C-alpha positions as CSV (number, residue, x, y, z in Angstrom):
1,M,203.4,34.9,211.1
2,K,200.9,33.5,213.5
3,S,197.5,32.5,212.0
4,S,194.6,34.6,213.3
5,L,193.0,31.4,214.4
6,D,195.6,31.3,217.1
7,F,194.1,34.3,218.7
8,E,190.4,33.5,218.9
9,Q,189.6,35.7,221.9
10,L,191.8,38.6,220.9
11,D,190.0,38.7,217.6
12,R,186.8,39.3,219.5
13,F,188.3,42.4,221.2
14,K,190.2,43.7,218.3
15,E,188.2,47.0,218.3
16,D,189.6,47.8,221.8
17,L,193.0,46.7,220.8
18,D,193.0,49.2,217.9
19,K,191.6,52.1,219.9
20,C,194.9,52.7,221.8
21,T,196.6,55.8,220.4
22,K,199.7,55.3,222.6
23,C,199.1,58.7,224.3
24,G,200.4,57.5,227.7
25,F,197.5,58.8,229.8
26,C,197.4,55.4,231.5
27,M,200.8,56.0,233.0
28,S,199.4,58.5,235.4
29,Y,196.9,56.1,236.8
30,C,198.1,52.5,236.6
31,P,199.0,51.3,240.1
32,V,201.5,48.8,238.8
33,Y,203.3,51.4,236.7
34,Q,203.4,53.8,239.6
35,E,205.6,51.3,241.4
36,E,207.7,49.8,238.6
37,R,208.0,52.7,236.0
38,V,208.5,50.1,233.3
39,E,206.7,50.5,229.9
40,S,205.6,46.8,229.9
41,S,203.8,47.3,233.2
42,V,201.4,49.9,231.9
43,A,198.3,49.5,229.7
44,R,200.0,51.1,226.6
45,G,203.0,48.8,226.9
46,K,200.8,45.7,227.2
47,I,198.8,46.8,224.1
48,M,202.0,47.1,222.2
49,L,203.2,43.7,223.3
50,I,200.0,42.1,222.2
51,R,200.0,43.9,218.9
52,S,203.6,42.6,218.3
53,L,202.4,39.1,219.2
54,L,199.5,39.3,216.7
55,S,201.7,40.6,213.9
56,G,204.3,37.9,214.4
57,E,207.0,40.3,215.4
58,L,207.2,38.6,218.8
59,T,206.5,35.0,219.9
60,A,204.8,34.0,223.1
61,T,207.3,33.6,225.9
62,R,207.2,33.0,229.6
63,E,208.3,36.6,230.2
64,M,205.4,37.9,228.0
65,A,202.9,35.8,230.0
66,K,204.3,37.2,233.2
67,Q,203.7,40.8,231.9
68,L,200.1,39.9,231.0
69,N,199.6,38.6,234.5
70,K,201.2,41.7,236.0
71,C,197.9,43.6,235.9
72,T,195.3,44.1,238.7
73,L,192.5,44.6,236.2
74,C,191.5,47.6,238.3
75,M,190.2,49.4,235.3
76,T,191.8,52.8,236.1
77,C,193.4,52.9,232.7
78,A,190.0,52.3,230.9
79,Q,188.3,54.9,233.1
80,N,190.9,57.6,232.2
81,C,191.6,56.6,228.6
82,P,190.7,59.4,226.2
83,A,190.0,56.9,223.5
84,G,187.9,54.7,225.8
85,T,190.1,51.6,225.4
86,Q,189.0,48.7,227.5
87,V,192.4,47.3,228.2
88,P,191.3,44.9,230.9
89,S,189.1,43.1,228.3
90,V,192.1,42.8,225.9
91,I,194.3,41.4,228.7
92,A,191.7,38.9,229.7
93,A,191.4,37.8,226.1
94,A,195.1,37.5,225.7
95,R,195.3,35.3,228.8
96,A,192.6,33.1,227.4
97,D,194.4,32.7,224.1
98,K,197.6,31.9,226.0
99,V,195.8,29.1,227.9
100,R,194.2,27.8,224.7
101,Q,197.6,27.5,223.1
102,K,199.9,26.6,226.0
103,G,197.5,25.0,228.5
104,L,197.3,25.8,232.2
105,A,200.2,25.1,234.5
106,F,200.1,22.8,237.6
107,P,198.6,23.2,240.2
108,Y,196.1,25.7,238.7
109,N,194.9,23.1,236.1
110,L,194.1,20.8,239.0
111,I,192.4,23.5,241.1
112,Y,190.4,25.2,238.4
113,R,189.3,22.2,236.3
114,W,188.9,19.5,238.9
115,L,188.5,21.0,242.3
116,L,186.6,24.3,242.1
117,P,183.7,22.9,240.0
118,R,183.1,20.2,242.7
119,R,181.9,22.4,245.6
120,R,181.5,19.7,248.2
121,L,185.0,18.3,247.5
122,F,186.4,21.8,247.5
123,G,184.8,22.4,250.9
124,C,186.4,19.2,252.2
125,V,189.8,20.4,251.0
126,V,189.2,23.8,252.7
127,R,188.2,21.9,255.9
128,L,191.4,20.0,255.8
129,A,193.3,23.2,255.4
130,S,191.5,24.6,258.4
131,W,192.7,21.7,260.5
132,L,196.3,22.2,259.3
133,Q,196.3,25.9,259.8
134,G,196.5,25.4,263.6
135,I,199.7,23.5,263.1
136,F,201.4,25.4,260.3
137,L,200.0,28.9,260.5
138,P,200.9,30.3,264.0
139,R,198.3,32.8,265.4
140,T,199.4,36.5,265.5
141,H,196.5,39.0,266.2
142,G,193.1,37.6,267.2
143,T,192.0,35.3,264.4
144,I,194.7,36.5,262.0
145,R,197.3,33.9,261.2
146,H,200.7,34.4,259.8
147,L,201.9,32.2,256.9
148,S,205.1,30.4,257.9
149,M,208.0,31.2,255.7
150,F,208.1,27.7,254.2
151,L,204.7,28.5,252.7
152,S,206.2,31.6,251.1
153,A,205.3,30.3,247.6
154,L,201.7,30.9,248.5
155,G,201.8,34.1,250.5
156,K,205.3,35.1,251.5
157,G,204.4,35.8,255.1
158,R,200.9,37.1,254.4
159,H,198.7,37.7,257.5
160,I,195.4,36.0,256.7
161,P,192.1,35.5,258.6
162,Q,191.4,32.1,260.0
163,I,189.3,29.6,258.1
164,A,185.9,29.4,259.9
165,P,185.2,26.4,262.0
166,K,181.7,26.2,260.5
167,F,181.0,27.2,256.9
168,L,178.0,29.5,256.1
169,R,176.1,26.8,254.2
170,Q,176.3,24.7,257.3
171,S,175.0,27.6,259.4
172,V,171.9,28.8,257.5
173,P,169.1,26.8,255.8
174,E,168.7,26.9,252.1
175,I,165.4,28.8,252.4
176,N,165.2,31.7,254.9
177,K,161.7,33.3,255.2
178,P,160.8,36.6,256.8
179,P,159.5,36.4,260.4
180,R,155.8,35.7,260.9
181,G,153.8,38.8,260.3
182,V,156.3,40.4,258.0
183,E,155.2,40.7,254.4
184,T,157.5,39.1,251.8
185,K,158.4,41.8,249.3
186,Y,161.0,39.8,247.2
187,T,162.5,36.4,246.9
188,V,166.2,36.7,246.3
189,G,169.2,34.3,245.9
190,Y,172.2,35.0,248.1
191,F,175.5,34.4,246.3
192,T,177.9,33.6,249.1
193,G,181.1,33.2,247.1
194,C,184.1,31.4,248.5
195,M,185.3,33.9,251.1
196,T,182.0,34.5,252.9
197,D,181.2,30.8,252.8
198,F,184.5,29.6,254.2
199,V,186.1,32.5,256.0
200,F,183.5,35.1,256.9
201,P,180.3,33.1,257.6
202,E,179.2,35.6,260.3
203,L,179.0,38.2,257.6
204,G,176.6,36.0,255.7
205,K,174.4,35.3,258.7
206,K,174.1,39.1,259.3
207,I,173.1,39.7,255.7
208,V,170.5,36.9,255.8
209,G,169.1,38.3,259.0
210,L,169.0,41.9,257.8
211,L,167.2,40.9,254.6
212,T,164.6,38.6,256.1
213,G,163.9,41.1,258.9
214,N,163.0,43.6,256.2
215,G,160.6,41.3,254.3
216,V,163.0,39.5,251.9
217,E,162.9,35.7,251.5
218,V,166.5,34.6,251.0
219,V,167.4,31.4,249.2
220,V,171.0,30.2,249.6
221,P,171.2,27.6,246.8
222,R,173.4,24.6,247.5
223,G,174.2,24.3,243.8
224,Q,176.1,27.5,243.6
225,G,179.9,27.6,243.4
226,C,182.8,29.9,242.8
227,C,182.0,33.0,240.7
228,G,184.9,32.1,238.3
229,A,186.8,35.3,238.6
230,P,190.2,33.7,239.3
231,V,189.5,31.1,236.6
232,F,188.5,32.9,233.5
233,L,189.6,36.5,234.3
234,G,192.7,35.8,236.3
235,A,194.0,32.6,234.6
236,G,192.3,32.8,231.2
237,D,190.7,29.4,231.5
238,F,187.4,30.1,229.7
239,N,186.3,26.5,229.4
240,S,186.5,25.9,233.2
241,G,184.9,29.4,233.6
242,R,181.9,28.2,231.6
243,R,181.4,25.2,233.8
244,L,181.2,27.4,236.9
245,A,179.0,30.0,235.1
246,D,176.5,27.4,234.0
247,A,176.3,25.9,237.5
248,N,175.6,29.3,239.0
249,V,173.0,30.3,236.4
250,R,171.1,27.0,237.1
251,A,171.3,27.5,240.8
252,F,169.7,30.9,240.8
253,Q,166.8,30.4,238.4
254,D,163.3,31.8,239.1
255,L,164.4,34.4,241.7
256,D,163.8,38.1,241.7
257,Y,167.4,39.1,242.3
258,V,170.8,37.6,243.0
259,I,172.4,39.4,246.0
260,T,176.2,39.5,246.5
261,D,178.4,40.8,249.2
262,C,181.5,40.7,247.0
263,A,182.1,43.3,244.3
264,T,184.5,41.0,242.5
265,C,182.0,38.1,242.4
266,A,179.3,40.4,241.1
267,S,181.4,41.9,238.4
268,A,182.7,38.5,237.3
269,M,179.2,37.1,237.0
270,K,178.0,40.1,235.1
271,D,180.9,39.4,232.7
272,Y,179.8,35.9,231.9
273,E,178.1,37.0,228.7
274,K,181.0,39.2,227.6
275,F,183.7,36.6,227.8
276,L,182.0,33.1,228.1
277,A,178.9,33.2,225.9
278,D,179.9,30.9,223.1
279,N,176.4,30.2,221.7
280,N,173.0,31.9,221.6
281,D,171.6,29.9,224.5
282,R,174.4,30.9,226.8
283,K,174.3,34.5,225.7
284,R,170.6,34.6,226.6
285,D,171.0,32.8,229.9
286,Y,174.0,34.8,231.0
287,A,172.4,38.1,230.0
288,D,169.2,37.3,232.1
289,F,171.4,36.2,235.0
290,A,173.4,39.4,234.9
291,G,170.3,41.5,235.0
292,K,169.4,40.0,238.4
293,I,172.7,40.7,240.1
294,K,172.8,43.4,242.8
295,D,175.4,44.3,245.3
296,I,174.0,44.2,248.8
297,T,174.3,48.0,249.4
298,E,172.7,48.7,246.0
299,F,169.8,46.4,246.8
300,L,169.3,47.9,250.3
301,V,169.4,51.5,249.0
302,D,167.9,51.4,245.5
303,I,165.5,48.4,245.7
304,L,164.4,48.1,249.3
305,Q,164.9,51.8,250.0
306,L,165.4,51.2,253.7
307,P,165.2,54.2,256.0
308,P,168.2,54.9,258.4
309,S,166.1,53.5,261.3
310,A,166.3,50.0,259.6
311,Y,170.1,49.8,260.3
312,R,171.0,49.0,263.9
313,V,174.7,49.5,264.6
314,A,176.3,46.9,266.9
315,D,177.0,48.3,270.4
316,E,180.8,47.7,270.0
317,F,181.0,50.1,267.1
318,K,178.9,52.9,268.4
319,G,180.9,56.1,268.7
320,K,183.6,54.9,266.4
321,T,184.8,56.8,263.3
322,V,184.5,54.8,260.1
323,T,186.1,55.3,256.6
324,W,185.3,53.6,253.3
325,H,187.5,51.8,250.9
326,E,185.8,51.5,247.5
327,P,186.7,48.3,245.7
328,C,187.7,48.6,242.1
329,H,185.1,46.1,241.0
330,L,182.3,48.0,242.9
331,G,183.0,51.5,241.7
332,R,184.6,51.2,238.3
333,Y,183.1,47.9,237.1
334,L,179.6,48.0,238.7
335,G,179.2,51.8,239.0
336,V,178.0,51.4,242.6
337,K,179.4,54.5,244.4
338,E,176.7,56.2,246.3
339,P,174.7,53.4,248.0
340,P,177.4,52.4,250.6
341,R,178.2,56.0,251.3
342,K,174.6,56.8,251.7
343,I,174.3,54.0,254.3
344,L,177.4,55.1,256.2
345,K,176.4,58.8,256.3
346,S,172.9,57.9,257.5
347,L,174.0,56.0,260.6
348,P,173.6,58.2,263.7
349,D,175.8,56.1,266.0
350,I,179.1,56.4,264.1
351,G,181.2,59.1,262.6
352,Y,182.0,58.9,258.9
353,V,185.0,60.4,257.2
354,E,185.7,60.1,253.5
355,M,189.1,58.6,252.6
356,P,191.4,60.4,250.2
357,D,191.4,58.4,246.9
358,A,188.9,56.0,248.4
359,D,188.8,54.2,245.0
360,R,192.6,53.7,244.8
361,C,193.4,50.0,244.1
362,C,194.6,48.2,247.3
363,G,196.7,45.7,245.2
364,M,194.8,42.5,246.1
365,A,193.5,41.6,242.6
366,G,193.1,37.9,243.4
367,T,195.9,35.8,242.1
368,F,197.9,38.9,241.2
369,S,198.8,39.3,244.9
370,I,200.0,35.7,245.0
371,Y,202.2,35.9,241.9
372,F,203.5,39.4,242.8
373,Y,203.1,39.8,246.5
374,D,206.0,42.2,247.0
375,L,204.6,44.4,244.3
376,S,201.1,44.0,245.8
377,K,202.4,45.3,249.2
378,K,203.9,48.4,247.6
379,I,200.5,49.2,246.0
380,A,198.8,48.6,249.3
381,D,201.2,50.9,251.2
382,K,199.7,53.9,249.4
383,K,196.2,52.8,250.6
384,I,197.5,52.4,254.1
385,A,198.8,56.0,254.0
386,D,195.3,57.1,252.9
387,I,193.7,55.2,255.8
388,Q,196.1,56.7,258.3
389,S,195.3,60.2,257.2
390,T,191.6,59.8,258.0
391,G,192.2,59.0,261.7
392,A,189.4,56.4,261.5
393,D,189.0,53.5,263.9
394,I,187.4,51.2,261.4
395,V,187.9,50.7,257.6
396,V,184.9,49.2,255.9
397,T,184.7,47.8,252.4
398,D,182.5,45.7,250.2
399,C,184.9,43.0,249.0
400,P,186.3,40.1,251.2
401,G,189.4,40.1,249.0
402,C,190.1,43.7,249.8
403,Q,189.4,42.9,253.4
404,I,192.2,40.3,253.4
405,Q,194.6,42.7,251.7
406,L,193.9,45.5,254.1
407,I,194.1,43.3,257.2
408,D,197.5,42.0,256.0
409,S,198.7,45.6,255.2
410,L,197.6,47.2,258.5
411,T,199.0,44.3,260.5
412,R,202.4,44.6,258.7
413,H,202.4,48.3,259.6
414,G,201.4,47.7,263.2
415,M,198.3,50.0,262.8
416,P,195.3,49.6,265.0
417,Q,192.4,50.1,262.6
418,K,189.9,47.3,262.3
419,V,188.9,46.1,258.8
420,M,185.4,45.0,258.2
421,H,182.8,44.4,255.5
422,I,180.2,47.2,255.7
423,M,177.5,44.8,256.6
424,E,179.4,43.7,259.7
425,L,178.7,47.0,261.3
426,F,175.2,46.0,262.1
427,A,173.8,44.0,265.0
């Protein structure tokens, strides 16, 4: 039988592990199970696998690790569990124990432990990739590039946006003050994440402009890095996750709020204390940091309380019909549901139509869509049907990862809808 010491993280979440009554409610909601119809794909099956591992009835195998990775962490199982079992927490803990026992496979050990914590070096590697994409990633639609088939190990033909020619941190100063004559109401830090910094810098510039124009001083700390979601939640590398978490906490000290435009980044950073706090100092620092984090829509609606007149829709989008895709990490993890809808419904220059099952997982889930791209596409196809039913011209969301998944899926289906971050609607 395995010693309990072998399962350090699972021991911390044993209460959730024990809550599961094997009722099977999760089978009606899990996006992975809806496609595969295999018991090991659903939350109940994963709980049983982990219990067998803890009891010594099963030993850790490559196939078991694959099943633990085959989860989008969308939280629909937890949201609909009669017993309140937080299965995503158990799965994250199991991934961490696997890494602690078996290590992290190449190339992820190189990327997560050596490259991501070094933001400047990481930027140089991304810049090199941007030069190579013109050669190896032929252009398809606009700035969308199609991954060549010899890169199928990474994306299997995924349509992806082009890496920006100029990153956000090269485009905006570290300190951005409101215009002269505008009173400063708050001083906030802007967490740019990786996607906004490297792929969608125009989104970042719009957010900085909107905030400063409404009396918010915006600090874009150069010491910030990756939120750590793919590292400690996706891969289970808690040690590398702590390095990233510590750097981000230091970068955003002495600010009123930390504003994000990515629901995944926000939820990951709020989870630092839950998963990574291994001593009292970190527990205190991570908790203080989490209390400052606000999604951009939440900040605009609940903190700034901007009137509709504060939002000026760009001319190119006036008269268009817009629908909303709610990211899993925004609605189920952060509980932010009404602010983005309130913004969209208040805009006089666009039409808004609610999407059926707007909170349905799109199948992106970070590295999940790399490991299981074919499965990810099947999950996304249901979302595409929901989008098509709205008749909307534009799909807006609040997560750059969801943006990429929706862009890829709509392009695959030859559909005309434009996919944007909600903040990109504004002039």
